[in-house]
N, C-alpha and C positions, 0 to 999 in steps of 0.2 A: 760457517763451519760448525759453530756451537749448536745452531738450530738443527743441522743434519744429524749431529751426534744424538741430540735429544730425541729426534724422530726414531733413530735406530733403537735407542733404549726403550722407547714406547712400544715398538713392534715386538721387541724381545719380551717385554713385560706382558704384553697381551698374549703372546704365544705361551709363555710360562703359566699364566693364569688359566688359560684354556686347558693346558695339560693337567694342571692340578685339579680342575673341575671335573674332567672326564675320568680321571683316576678315582676321584672321590665318589662319583656316581657308580663306577664299576664295583667299588668296595661296598657301598651301602646297599645297592640294589642291582646285583649283577645280571639278574634275569629280566629286568624291565627298566633299563636305563632310559629308554625312549618315552616312558610314560610320565615323566616328571619334568618336562621342559620349563614349566612356569616357575618353579622354585629355583631351577638352575640358572635362569636368566637373572634373577635377583642376586644370586650368589656371585655370578660372573661380573655383574655391574659393580658390586661392592668391592670385589677383588681388584678390578681395573682401577677404580677410583683411588683405592688405597695405594696401589703401586705408583700411580701418577703423582699423588700427593707427596710421596716420599722422594721421587726423582725430580719433580719440577716444582720449585717453590719461589723462584725469583724472576721468572721471565713472563711478562704479560702476554707477549705475542704467542709464545708457545702454549701458554695456558688456554688462550682462545681457540687455537687450532685443536688442542687436545679435547676441549669441551665439545667442539663440533663433531669430532670423531666419536666421542663418547655417546652423544645423542643419536648419531646415525646407527652405531652398533646396537644401542639399547632398543631403538625402534625396530631394527631388523629382528632381534631376538624375540621381542614381545609380539610382533606381527606374526612371526612363525608359530607362536603358541596359541593364538586366538582361536583358530579353527578347532584345534584339539580340545581346548577348554570348553568351547561351545558344545562340541559333540558330547563331551563327558557330562556337562550340565543337562543337555536335552535328554540324554540317556537316563540320567537319574530322575529327571522330571517325568519321563514316560513310565519308568518303573513305579513311581509314586502314584501316578494317575491310574495305572493298571491295578494297583493294590486297592486304591479307593473305590474303583468301579466294582471290583470283586467283593469288597466289603459291603457296599450298598446293596448288591444283589442278594447276598446270602444272609446278612445280619440286620440291616436297617429296615424297619417296617415301611411298606409302600404307603404312598399318600393317596387319599381319596377326597375329592371335592364334590359336594352336592349343593343344590340350590339352597340358599338360606343359611349356609354355614361356611366356616373357614376350612382350610386344608387341615385334616386331622389324621392321626395315626390309626390304622385299622389292622386287623389281624394279619400277620405276615406269613402265615403258613397255609395260604389258600391252595387247595389241591389243583394242580394244573389240569387235571382231567375234568374239573368242574368250571373251566374258564367260561364256557357258554352260559352256564347257570348264573355265575357271578355277574356276567355282563347284563343279563336280564334283570337280576335283583337290583343292581346298581342303577340301571336306567329307569326302572319303575319307581324306585324310592326317590330319585332325583325329580322325576315328574310329579310324584305325589307331594314332595316337600314344596315344590314351587307352587303347585295348586293350593296347598294349605296356606302358604304365605299370602297368596293373592286373595283368597276368599274367606279366610278366617274372620276378618272384621266385616266383610260384606254379607256373608251368609252364615247360617247356623251349621258350622262344620263340627261334628262330634264324633265320639267313638261309640259304636253300637256293636255289642258283643265282641269287641276287640278290633273291629274293622272301621276304617274311615267312612263316615256317612254324612251326606248333605241333607240335614233335616229339613231345610227350606224346600227342597225338591223331593223329599222322601225317597232318596236314591243312594245306594251304596256307591262309594267312590272306588271303582275297580279299573282294570286296564281298558275296558270298553269305554267307560266314562272319560278317562284321561285322553284316550285317542280322539273321541268325539269333540272334546274341548280343545284339542290342539296341543296338549301337553306331552304326548307320548307318540313315538314313531309307531306306525301301523303294524310293523313287523312283530311287535310285542303283544298285540291284542289277544292272541290265543295262547300266550305263554304259560297260563296257569299260575301266574304270580299274583299274590294278594297284597293289598295296601292296608297296613295296620296302623292303628293309633293307640299307643300303649304308654304306660309310665316307663321312662328310660331306666329307672331304678329297678323295675321288675325284670327287664331284659338283661341288664348289666349283671345281675346275680346268677344268670344261667351259665352252666358249664359250656365252655367252648366259645364264649362271646368276649370280645374286647371292644369296649367303648371308651372314648376319650372326650371329656368335657360335656357329657350328656346333660340336657336340661332336666330339672327336677319334675317338671310337669309332663303332660302328654307329648309324645314324640312320634314322628312319622317313621314307620318301618315298612320294609317289604319282606315277603317270605315266599320261598319256592321249594317244592319237594325235590330232593335229590333222587335222580333215577336209580332204581334198583337198590335203594338203601333206606334204612329206617331213621332218616334224619331230614332236616330242613336247613336251607341256607337262609339266614336273616341278615338284612342290611339296613343301614341308616346313614345319615349324614355324619354320624359320630363314630362309625365303625361297623362291626358285624361279626359273624362267625357261623359256625355250624352247630345246630342243637338237635337233640333227639326228638323223635316224633312225640314221645311222651311229654317232654317239656313244652313242645309247641302246643299240644292239646291242653296241657295243664294251664298255660298262661291264658289261652282263650277262654277256658272255663272260669278263670278268675274274673273275667270281664263279662261273663254271661249276665244279662239283665232279666232273664226270665226266672222269677221267684214265685211263681204260682199266680192264681187268679187275683184280680183287683176288685176290691169291694169297698163300700162306704159304710162306716160305722154309724150306728144310731145312738142318740144321746143317752138312752137308758141301758146301753149294753155295758157289760163288765169291762171289756177291753178299752172302750171309749174313756171310761173314768180313770182307768190305769194310766193311759197315755197322758191325759191331762195332769194327773198327779206327778208323773215323771217330768213334765215340762215345768211344773211348779217347783220341783226339787232342783231342776237345772237353773231356774231363775233365782231361787233362794228367797222368794218373796211371799210365797203361799197366799196369793191373792185369788180372788174370784175372776173367772173369765167369761166373756161372751164368745163361745166357740162358734165358728162359722161352718167348718167342714173338716172331717178327718177321713182320710182314705189310706188303705194299706194293701200290701201283698204279703207274701210269706217272709219277707225280710225287712222291708222299710215301711214307714208310715209318714204321711205329711199332714200337718195340722195348721189351720189358719184360725186365728183368734185375736181378741183384744182384751185388755184388762177391763173389768166391769166399771172401773172408775172413769174410763174414757174410751168410748166405742170407736173413736177416730184413730186410735193408735193400733194399726193393724200389724200383726206379727205372723211370720211363717217359720215353721220348724220342720226339719226332717229328723226322724228318729230311726234307729236301727235296733232290731231285736236280736238278742243273743242269750240263749238259755232262759228264755222267759222274761228277761229284763230289757226294758226299753231305755235307750240312751240317745240324747240329742247329739247328732253328729254334724248338723248343718243348721245355721240360723241366719237371720237377716236377709232371707230370700225376698222380702218385700222391697228391698233396696236395689235389686238387680234388674237392669233394663233388658238383659237377655238371659232370662231365668234358666232356660234349658241348657245353654252353653255353660253358665256358671256352675250349675249343679253337676253337669257331666264332667267338668274339670276336677271337681272335688270328689265325686262319687261316680266313677265311670261304670260301675255295675248297677247303678240305680235305674230302674225302669221309668223313663221319662213320661210314660203314659199315666203315671200316678199324679203328675202335676196337673193342676186345674187348667182349664182352657182360657181363663182370664188372668190378667196380670195386675197385681196391686200397684206396681210401679207406674203403669200407664195412667193411673188415676190419682197419684200421690198429691197433686196440687189442688184437687177438687174435693177431697174427702171432708165431709161435714161443713163445707163452705156455706151452704144455704140452710143449715139446720134451724136457725132461729126464724127464718122466713117461713119455713114449712110449718113450724109449731104455731106461729102467730096466725097463719091462715087457717089452720085446723081449729084454733080457738074461735076465730071469727065465724067459721062455718058451723060451729056447735058440735064438732066431733070430739072435742075435749073441753074441759072446764079450765084447764091450766096445765102447766108442765108437771104437776104432781100426779097426773093421770098416766104419765109415760113411764113404762118399764124399760123400754129400749128404743133407740132411734140411731140410725146410721145411714149415711148416703154418700154418693159420689156422682159427679157430673150432674145429670138431670134426673136422677133416681134416688128415692129414699124408701127405707123400710122402717115401719113403726109398729111396735107392739105395746098395747095398752096393758095396764095392770089387770084389767078384767079379761085379758087374753084376746081381745079383738085386734085384728092385724090389718094393716093397710100398706099398700104399695103406692107411693106418690111418684108422679111423673110430670115433668114440665113440658107442656105441649106447645111451646113457642110463644105463648101469651100469658099463661098462668099455670099454677100447680093443680093437677087433678088427682083425686084420691080414689083408689080402687080397693075395696075390701076383699081380702083373700082368706081362704079357709085354713091355710097352714103355710109353713115356711116352704114346703115343697110346691105348693100352689103358686106362691110368690116367685119361686125360681122359674117355674114354667112360663109364667107371664112375662117375667123380665127377660128371659131368653128369647121370647118371641119378638122382642123389639129390635133385634139385630145381633150381630156377632160381637164378641168381646164385651159383653155386658158385665158390669161390676157385681157379680153374684156374691162377692165377699161381704156385701152390705147386709145380707140376710142372716139373721140369727138362727142357728141350728137348734130350734126348740119348737 
């Protein structure tokens, strides 16, 4: 009987709690009472438990039954709210994703990945009407960058008048070359897109260009004319943009290597002595030199010489002329195994035709190695009475040039068994004879006097 009464009380309590709950929802949110079932379930469960605790406090059996009923009721309420909660959560998530996509399209710069670089930010306001031109520029620069990475250490890849150039093959690296080598799709062969090799800092300073993390040295770019417009598209692994035709022509002019005719200076000329004086000032030693060769064009000069105190210490300098003043802008060339590439990286507008056809580096381990043997044999043959007769001697590999104080000159050559001595009329005569022995002869051993 007592258990029946308790059950009746429980039903009344549950009904009363439910009535209070719905009344509360109607007061708090009369227009959307069905939108908050999750919070109402928690409220209902709290009210039920509170009522039961007040009515039932001393009957274990009734308590167990009530607990079972509470769990069933709670499960039913929460289960009914699960779908609604998931729908609300998914709807919020979809709204968030839509907002994110919209932001990425309109505000976040697009990503561009090319060979030899990581993904980088590029200009985000590309004209949709130029999509075809951008595709060409991006494809060509990616092919050019990959080619550059593959061949820079294998071949002599340089910039020539701003364009990428394979000096080893004496050929410009263009779309035709990239297609032939398998780096570029054939559909781009007649695109009119150029492959450039420029300082990234020069391009970065142009109006309309956005570059990210560009190298400080020479960087691969592509450029294509925008149809019916006075501008170019320029692209690289680090970004790109649109530049005016004037800026495009201006940057290529900056890399122009044609500075006038190339000539060789003679020892008795005024400019010859001025250049030697400026090298003296650069070194700060004011010593005497054995000059081997000085060549120049309208902007640069290259000099090869050694201190008179040691003819075996060969040095090479590049000087730049500005307002009649010569300044050493590059030194230590004698240490470079790939002289053309090293100079081109430092002075991209330097005309590489100024460089000598021989390399000091190739002979660095044989310079003056046999000097004593040559002098001893000369003395034995009666060509000199002793080392006091010698004004100058220098040699490399199997060749030596000797100038006596009485101005008699000899070219010595090792003929596989012994040294032979050929008297020459002048340093120019010695150069001709030495050149006749083969390619890459050590002409730097001949004193320019």
